C-alpha positions in Angstrom: 94.4 -48.5 58.8 92.5 -47.6 61.8 88.7 -47.4 61.8 88.8 -43.6 62.4 91.1 -43.0 59.4 89.0 -45.3 57.2 85.9 -43.2 58.1 87.7 -40.0 57.3 88.7 -41.3 53.9 85.1 -42.4 53.1 83.8 -39.0 54.2 86.4 -37.1 52.1 85.7 -39.3 49.1 82.0 -38.7 49.4 82.5 -34.9 49.7 84.8 -35.0 46.6 82.2 -37.0 44.6 79.4 -34.5 45.7 81.6 -31.6 44.6 82.2 -33.2 41.2 78.5 -33.9 40.7 77.6 -30.4 41.7 80.1 -29.0 39.2 78.7 -31.1 36.4 75.2 -30.0 37.2 76.2 -26.3 37.2 77.9 -26.6 33.9 75.0 -28.6 32.3 72.3 -26.2 33.5 74.2 -22.9 32.9 72.1 -21.8 29.9 68.9 -22.9 31.5 69.5 -20.7 34.6 69.0 -17.5 32.5 65.5 -16.1 32.9 65.3 -15.0 29.3 67.4 -13.9 26.4 67.1 -10.4 24.9 66.7 -10.0 21.1 70.4 -9.1 20.9 71.4 -12.4 22.6 68.9 -14.8 21.1 70.7 -15.6 17.8 74.1 -16.4 19.4 72.7 -18.3 22.4 70.1 -20.6 20.7 71.7 -23.8 19.4 68.9 -25.2 17.3 65.2 -24.9 16.5 64.3 -27.6 19.0 65.8 -25.6 21.9 63.1 -24.1 24.2 64.0 -20.6 25.4 62.5 -17.4 26.8 62.7 -14.2 24.9 62.1 -10.9 26.7 62.0 -7.2 25.7 59.5 -4.6 24.7 56.7 -5.1 22.2 57.6 -2.8 19.3 55.1 -0.1 18.5 52.8 -0.7 15.5 54.1 -4.2 15.0 51.1 -6.2 16.1 48.9 -8.0 13.5 46.2 -10.5 13.9 45.4 -13.2 11.4 42.0 -13.8 9.9 41.2 -16.6 12.4 41.7 -14.2 15.3 43.9 -16.5 17.3 47.2 -16.1 15.6 49.1 -12.9 16.4 52.4 -11.7 15.1 54.4 -8.9 16.7 58.1 -7.9 17.2 60.0 -7.8 20.4 62.9 -5.3 20.7 65.6 -4.3 23.1 66.1 -1.1 21.1 69.3 -2.6 19.5 67.8 -5.7 17.8 64.3 -6.9 16.9 62.9 -10.4 16.7 59.6 -11.3 15.0 57.3 -13.4 17.1 54.2 -15.5 16.2 51.8 -16.7 18.9 48.6 -18.8 18.5 46.2 -18.5 21.5 44.8 -15.9 23.8 47.1 -13.0 24.8 47.1 -11.8 28.4 44.7 -8.9 29.0 47.6 -6.5 29.8 49.5 -7.3 26.6 50.0 -4.2 24.5 52.6 -2.5 22.3 55.3 -0.6 24.1 55.2 -2.8 27.2 57.5 -5.4 28.6 56.9 -9.0 27.7 58.5 -12.4 28.1 57.7 -15.2 25.6 58.6 -18.9 26.0 59.0 -21.0 22.8 61.6 -21.7 20.1 63.4 -19.9 17.4 62.6 -21.3 14.0 65.2 -21.7 11.2 63.7 -18.6 9.4 64.5 -16.4 12.5 60.9 -16.1 13.7 60.3 -16.9 17.4 57.3 -19.2 17.8 55.9 -18.5 21.2 54.0 -21.1 23.2 53.3 -18.8 26.1 53.3 -15.0 26.5 53.7 -13.2 29.9 52.9 -9.5 30.2 53.6 -7.1 33.0 50.9 -6.9 35.6 50.6 -3.2 36.5 51.9 0.2 35.5 54.9 0.1 37.9 56.3 -3.4 37.3 58.7 -4.6 34.7 60.7 -7.8 35.0 64.2 -6.9 36.4 65.9 -8.6 33.4 63.9 -6.6 30.9 64.7 -3.4 32.8 68.4 -4.3 32.9 68.5 -5.1 29.2 66.9 -1.7 28.4 69.4 0.1 30.7 72.3 -1.6 28.9 70.9 -0.5 25.6 70.5 3.1 27.0 66.8 3.1 26.5 65.5 2.8 30.1 62.4 4.7 31.0 61.3 4.9 34.6 57.9 3.9 36.0 56.3 7.1 34.8 57.4 6.5 31.2 59.8 9.4 31.1 63.5 10.0 31.7 65.8 7.9 29.5 69.0 6.8 31.0 72.1 8.8 30.2 
């Protein structure tokens, strides 16, 4: 075999190996590439209580309760189809309130309660994470930036 042919075989073999490694990485990271799961998706997507995931949706109205210590807060996140109870110990963001978009990172306990380690709230009146807005549009409960006008 000539030197040029040997070089071509090595390059082709390297490209094939790179393609295989990339395919394995894409399959392995598929679930981790999702920004968050909605309450409707969380039960079917989470494989165990040790899996760390993000849960996003709206904080349900009249669902927030603080414990006696003042640091533990419980509330419910909804996508207007399903609701997931959430518990969080720590200081909530200043802009956190009921009826607003939120993304929590944590794990789903065996009893169905999402234990959040971090809570992220929207930062102004006109912003909602795209994924939260898309989930609300899918559920038919989208309200525009002014809070009016549900999607058809």
